[in-house]
C-alpha positions in Angstrom: 106.1 88.2 80.5 105.4 91.2 82.8 103.3 90.3 85.8 99.8 91.9 86.2 100.3 94.1 89.2 97.2 95.9 88.9 94.1 93.6 88.5 91.0 95.0 87.0 87.5 93.8 87.5 83.9 95.2 87.3 82.1 94.0 90.3 78.9 96.0 89.9 77.2 98.2 87.3 79.0 101.5 86.9 81.9 100.3 89.2 85.4 99.2 88.4 87.8 97.9 90.9 91.7 98.1 90.8 93.5 95.6 93.1 97.1 96.1 93.8 98.8 92.8 93.2 102.1 92.7 94.9 101.1 91.0 98.2 104.6 89.6 98.8 105.8 93.2 98.9 102.8 94.6 100.8 101.8 96.2 97.4 104.8 98.5 97.5 104.7 100.6 94.4 107.5 99.8 92.2 108.2 101.8 88.9 106.3 99.1 87.0 103.4 99.1 89.5 103.0 102.8 89.1 103.1 102.5 85.3 100.4 99.9 85.4 98.3 101.9 87.7 98.4 105.0 85.5 97.6 102.6 82.5 94.5 101.3 84.4 93.2 104.8 85.1 93.8 105.8 81.5 91.7 102.7 80.3 88.9 103.8 82.7 89.0 107.5 81.9 85.4 107.6 80.4 84.1 104.4 81.7 82.7 103.7 85.2 81.3 106.4 87.6 83.2 104.9 90.5 86.6 103.3 90.8 87.5 101.2 93.9 91.2 100.9 94.8 92.2 98.1 97.2 95.2 95.7 97.9 95.7 92.0 97.7 97.1 90.1 100.7 97.8 91.6 104.1 98.2 95.2 102.9 96.5 98.1 101.0 99.9 99.8 100.0 103.2 100.1 101.8 104.1 103.1 99.8 106.7 103.5 97.1 109.2 100.7 96.7 112.0 101.9 98.8 114.4 99.1 97.9 113.9 99.9 94.2 114.3 103.7 95.0 117.5 103.1 96.9 118.9 101.1 94.0 118.7 104.4 92.0 119.6 107.9 92.9 116.1 108.4 94.3 115.6 111.5 92.2 112.0 112.0 91.1 113.3 114.0 88.1 114.4 110.7 86.6 111.3 108.9 87.1 109.0 108.4 84.1 106.1 107.4 86.5 106.4 109.8 89.5 104.3 109.1 92.5 102.9 112.6 92.4 101.6 112.0 88.9 99.7 109.0 90.2 98.0 111.1 92.9 97.1 113.8 90.2 95.5 111.2 87.9 93.5 109.9 90.9 92.5 113.3 91.9 91.4 114.6 88.6 89.9 111.6 87.1 86.2 111.9 86.3 85.2 108.9 88.4 84.7 108.9 92.1 87.5 107.0 93.7 86.9 105.0 96.9 89.8 103.5 98.8 89.2 100.1 100.5 91.9 100.0 103.0 92.8 96.6 104.0 95.8 95.9 106.3 98.8 98.1 106.1 98.7 101.6 104.5 102.1 103.2 105.1 103.8 106.3 103.6 102.5 106.4 100.1 99.6 104.2 101.1 98.3 107.1 103.2 98.9 109.4 100.1 96.5 107.2 98.2 93.9 107.4 101.0 94.1 111.2 100.9 93.9 111.4 97.1 90.8 109.1 97.0 87.5 110.9 97.3 86.2 108.4 99.9 87.7 105.6 102.0 86.6 102.7 104.2 89.1 100.9 106.3 89.4 97.6 108.0 89.1 98.4 111.7 92.5 96.8 112.4 94.3 98.4 109.4 97.6 99.9 110.3 97.9 103.4 108.9 101.0 105.5 109.3 104.0 107.6 108.0 107.3 106.0 109.0 109.4 108.5 107.1 110.6 110.5 110.2 112.4 107.3 111.2 114.4 107.4 108.0 115.4 111.0 108.5 112.7 112.3 106.0 109.7 114.3 106.0 106.8 112.4 104.3 106.9 114.3 101.0 103.4 113.5 99.7 101.7 111.7 102.6 102.6 114.6 104.9 101.2 117.5 103.1 98.1 115.5 101.9 97.3 114.6 105.5 97.9 118.1 106.6 95.2 119.2 104.2 92.8 116.5 105.3 93.2 116.4 109.1 93.3 118.9 112.0 96.8 120.3 112.7 97.6 118.4 115.9 96.4 115.1 114.5 98.5 115.4 111.2 101.5 116.6 113.4 101.2 113.4 115.5 101.3 111.3 112.4 104.3 113.1 110.8 106.4 113.5 114.0 105.9 110.3 115.8 105.8 107.8 113.0 103.1 105.8 114.9 100.5 103.9 113.1 96.9 104.4 113.8 94.2 101.8 113.4 91.3 102.0 110.9 89.0 102.8 113.8 91.2 105.6 114.8 91.4 106.8 111.1 87.6 106.9 111.0 87.4 108.8 114.2 90.0 111.3 113.1 88.3 111.8 109.7 91.2 110.3 107.6 88.7 107.7 106.3 84.9 107.9 106.2 84.2 104.6 108.1 85.7 101.5 109.5 84.4 97.9 109.3 85.6 94.4 110.0 88.0 92.8 107.5 85.4 90.3 106.4 82.9 93.1 105.5 85.3 95.6 104.0 84.9 94.7 100.2 81.1 94.2 100.6 80.5 97.5 102.3 82.8 99.4 99.9 81.0 97.9 96.9 77.7 98.6 98.3 78.8 102.4 98.8 80.3 102.4 95.2 77.0 101.0 93.8 74.9 103.6 95.6 76.9 106.4 94.3 77.2 104.9 90.8 73.4 105.0 90.5 73.5 108.8 90.4 73.9 110.7 87.0 77.5 110.5 85.9 77.8 114.1 84.8 76.5 115.3 88.1 79.1 113.1 89.9 81.9 114.5 87.7 81.0 118.1 88.7 80.4 117.2 92.3 84.0 115.8 92.4 85.4 118.9 90.8 83.6 121.0 93.4 84.8 118.9 96.3 88.5 119.5 95.3 87.9 123.1 94.6 86.3 124.1 97.9 88.1 124.8 100.2 91.4 123.5 98.6 91.4 126.5 96.2 88.4 128.6 97.3 88.0 129.5 100.8 86.3 132.9 100.6 82.7 132.4 101.5 81.2 134.5 98.7 83.5 133.1 96.0 82.7 129.6 97.2 79.0 130.0 96.9 79.2 131.7 93.5 81.4 128.8 92.4 78.7 126.3 93.7 76.0 128.1 91.7 78.2 128.0 88.6 78.6 124.2 89.1 74.9 123.7 89.1 74.6 125.8 85.9 77.2 123.5 84.2 75.3 120.5 85.3 72.1 121.6 84.0 73.7 122.4 80.6 75.0 118.9 80.3 72.3 116.6 81.6 68.6 116.5 82.0 69.0 114.7 85.4 68.1 117.7 87.3 64.6 118.2 85.6 64.0 114.5 85.8 64.9 114.3 89.4 62.7 117.3 90.4 59.8 115.8 88.3 60.3 112.5 90.1 60.4 114.1 93.5 57.3 116.2 92.7 55.4 113.0 91.7 56.4 111.6 95.1 59.1 109.4 93.8 62.7 108.9 95.0 66.2 109.5 93.5 68.2 107.1 91.6 69.7 105.6 94.7 66.4 105.6 96.7 67.8 108.3 99.0 64.7 110.3 99.8 66.0 111.7 103.0 67.6 114.7 101.3 64.4 115.5 99.5 62.2 115.2 102.7 64.4 117.8 104.4 64.7 120.2 101.6 67.5 121.6 99.4 70.0 124.6 99.4 
């Protein structure tokens, strides 16, 4: 019987959680683990508004399983479940993906952090790219980090192979926040539940916009015009906008009770 390497539960309304379940291997992503992760995302494609990814045991993810990779020719062309395909599924899935980074996040674990829309880390998490020590450039973790961080900080991670803590990762902006290990899951689920309270169609279009600007659109005018077009698409697909404005006009609050934005205005 094939072991369940990707545990799935639904800890809150509108929230699903995928837990990597190879603790004895620091949740290194074998071919079977990658297949099961892709399967889980396919199962959740039109379900929850938020998906949390996290690891069991002492690690979030130690990257692609190097022992398995070394036993083959290591060519991604022969891999039916390539690691880059996993990242594209996470990046393009309709749900907001939040990484709860517990323990070690190495190589491909960093790639997962970068592919997720948001991330919260254990303060003592160990995050790094060891590939330079193997004579390699971190093929996915490197460029995804270079797109996420300031140049000198991404260069430090690529060229030294040093690990940074969850606290440093939060300071650098690699993750959104850091917390204690015993609070990690609770704080991640609280964030996930708060986001899941918003209109699902609005969340889907916000996610699209966050990956478009500035990844693909960096011209100021083009980016603003794109932003207007996103709002047009949202209004055409859901009545959440009119309901939200009516609620605000009546002195109410948003679905997540976040009135701060309304008090300070809008665009």
